[in-house]
Backbone bond lengths (Angstrom), bond angles and torsions (degrees), N, CA, C in turn:
res aa  C-N    CA-C-N  psi(-1)  N-CA   C-N-CA  omega(-1)  CA-C   N-CA-C  phi
1 M - - - 1.460 - - 1.522 109.52 -
2 R 1.290 115.20 135.28 1.456 121.42 177.92 1.528 108.55 -95.04
3 F 1.328 116.83 132.60 1.452 120.29 -178.13 1.528 110.84 -80.71
4 P 1.337 116.68 142.05 1.467 120.48 179.43 1.526 110.78 -70.49
5 N 1.331 114.82 154.74 1.466 119.05 178.60 1.534 110.52 -77.29
6 K 1.320 114.89 173.25 1.471 121.38 -175.42 1.528 112.29 -60.05
7 E 1.337 117.28 -37.13 1.463 120.49 -179.22 1.529 111.31 -64.25
8 I 1.331 116.98 -40.14 1.463 120.70 178.08 1.523 110.40 -66.04
9 V 1.323 116.61 -43.08 1.469 120.36 178.62 1.523 109.94 -58.45
10 E 1.327 117.26 -45.51 1.468 120.65 -179.58 1.522 111.31 -66.03
11 K 1.329 117.86 -37.11 1.464 121.34 177.70 1.524 110.78 -62.67
12 V 1.328 116.91 -45.65 1.468 120.79 178.90 1.522 110.03 -63.45
13 R 1.326 117.69 -39.28 1.472 120.88 177.98 1.524 111.75 -62.21
14 R 1.331 116.99 -37.61 1.475 120.03 177.36 1.529 111.10 -69.73
15 E 1.326 116.99 -38.41 1.461 121.37 -177.29 1.530 112.87 -75.19
16 Y 1.331 117.09 -27.89 1.460 121.34 -175.95 1.529 111.08 -128.83
17 P 1.337 117.06 66.16 1.472 118.80 177.63 1.530 110.52 -66.68
18 A 1.318 115.45 159.59 1.464 120.16 176.46 1.521 109.41 -52.34
19 G 1.329 115.73 135.75 1.455 121.54 -179.16 1.516 113.48 102.27
20 T 1.345 116.92 -14.42 1.463 120.37 179.49 1.524 109.70 -66.01
21 R 1.312 116.28 133.11 1.467 121.20 177.36 1.521 108.98 -89.52
22 V 1.341 116.13 137.28 1.452 121.93 -179.38 1.526 110.28 -134.36
23 E 1.347 114.06 160.21 1.457 121.89 175.17 1.527 107.80 -122.21
24 L 1.320 116.83 132.52 1.457 121.60 -179.75 1.521 110.91 -73.89
25 V 1.332 116.01 126.62 1.462 122.38 179.54 1.526 110.80 -108.84
26 R 1.346 116.85 -39.67 1.462 120.68 -178.74 1.525 109.75 -151.65
27 M 1.343 115.89 132.67 1.457 120.70 173.70 1.521 107.83 -153.03
28 D 1.318 116.14 120.39 1.455 121.89 -178.31 1.525 109.34 -93.80
29 D 1.318 115.84 77.76 1.457 122.44 -179.39 1.521 107.40 -151.79
30 C 1.322 116.38 132.12 1.473 119.33 -177.45 1.526 112.51 -63.73
31 Q 1.322 117.62 -18.50 1.464 120.44 179.11 1.531 112.18 -107.15
32 A 1.312 116.16 16.50 1.464 120.87 -179.19 1.523 111.14 -64.31
33 P 1.320 116.49 147.25 1.467 119.26 171.43 1.529 108.89 -62.10
34 P 1.311 117.87 157.42 1.474 119.75 177.03 1.530 110.99 -59.09
35 L 1.325 116.18 144.54 1.461 119.81 175.96 1.524 108.89 -56.36
36 G 1.315 116.15 141.36 1.453 121.21 -177.16 1.517 113.21 93.59
37 T 1.340 117.25 -8.65 1.460 120.14 178.50 1.527 109.47 -63.59
38 L 1.317 116.13 138.93 1.458 122.41 178.47 1.517 109.57 -96.95
39 G 1.333 115.20 153.56 1.452 119.24 178.44 1.512 111.00 -159.41
40 T 1.335 115.00 175.61 1.452 122.67 -178.75 1.520 109.47 -120.89
41 V 1.329 116.23 126.24 1.461 121.36 178.22 1.521 108.83 -67.96
42 T 1.342 115.39 131.81 1.463 120.34 176.12 1.522 111.24 -105.86
43 G 1.333 116.57 -12.63 1.456 121.06 178.99 1.512 110.99 167.44
44 V 1.329 114.80 178.84 1.463 122.70 176.55 1.526 106.25 -128.17
45 D 1.343 116.43 127.04 1.465 118.87 -177.70 1.529 111.41 -83.39
46 D 1.327 117.08 -177.67 1.462 122.09 -175.52 1.521 113.96 -72.03
47 T 1.355 117.84 -3.88 1.462 121.20 175.34 1.531 110.19 -105.89
48 A 1.319 117.17 12.18 1.476 125.51 -179.43 1.522 112.52 69.16
49 S 1.325 117.66 15.31 1.464 120.65 175.98 1.520 109.78 -80.70
50 L 1.339 115.40 141.51 1.458 120.77 178.37 1.525 109.58 -80.31
51 M 1.310 116.38 127.94 1.461 121.62 172.25 1.517 105.88 -91.53
52 V 1.338 116.71 120.77 1.459 120.95 -171.30 1.519 110.49 -129.19
53 D 1.324 116.03 135.16 1.465 122.51 167.01 1.522 105.66 -93.41
54 W 1.328 116.04 101.82 1.465 120.71 -179.46 1.516 109.83 -73.51
55 D 1.324 115.98 145.99 1.465 121.28 -177.41 1.527 112.62 -62.76
56 N 1.337 117.78 -19.57 1.464 120.55 179.48 1.528 112.13 -89.76
57 G 1.336 117.63 4.15 1.458 121.31 177.04 1.521 114.30 100.37
58 S 1.315 118.20 -10.52 1.465 121.27 178.86 1.526 109.85 -71.26
59 G 1.316 115.38 156.37 1.453 120.37 177.95 1.513 113.06 -129.00
60 L 1.348 117.48 20.19 1.465 119.96 -178.64 1.525 111.33 -67.75
61 N 1.341 115.64 137.92 1.459 121.45 177.45 1.518 111.12 -74.82
62 V 1.317 115.53 152.73 1.465 122.49 172.05 1.525 105.37 -91.65
63 V 1.325 116.88 106.89 1.459 122.44 -173.28 1.530 110.69 -74.44
64 Y 1.323 115.74 124.39 1.465 122.24 -179.20 1.528 109.91 -58.12
65 G 1.337 116.27 129.47 1.451 122.07 176.87 1.515 114.93 82.69
66 E 1.341 117.52 -6.89 1.466 121.45 -179.32 1.524 111.53 -119.39
67 D 1.314 116.13 -51.80 1.461 122.51 -177.76 1.532 108.69 -99.62
68 L 1.326 115.47 171.79 1.460 118.73 179.98 1.520 110.80 -145.06
69 A 1.324 114.56 128.71 1.461 122.34 170.94 1.520 106.49 -132.20
70 V 1.321 116.51 142.57 1.456 120.44 179.77 1.522 109.99 -109.39
71 K 1.318 114.54 145.19 1.460 121.68 -179.63 1.521 109.19 -71.97
72 I 1.333 116.62 132.21 1.462 120.51 176.92 1.521 112.13 -119.35
73 G 1.323 116.80 -6.08 1.459 121.02 179.60 1.511 109.75 178.60
74 D 1.310 116.59 171.38 1.471 119.93 -179.03 1.522 112.55 -108.25
75 G 1.320 116.49 7.60 1.454 119.33 178.97 1.511 113.38 90.17
76 D 1.344 117.65 -20.35 1.451 120.66 -178.19 1.523 113.13 -94.94
77 N 1.358 117.61 -24.31 1.449 119.37 -176.42 1.514 112.75 -115.18
78 D 1.303 118.49 20.68 1.471 120.65 178.75 1.500 110.65 -83.23
């Protein structure tokens, strides 16, 4: 896996600030939450991966370029 540059990391941080609500669409991990699981972004790490507190208690990150979660809200209007 190739790591994203600093500009991409900053772009993802702007798009997914802490509190953003997301829905899991794809995650290639045997311990992944079920697809469709909702969660709250707690931050973005230096590899542009989303750090998420999933509503089912999982804490697996959404790996940039591998996994996919879509934004469903910004945390303020849910």
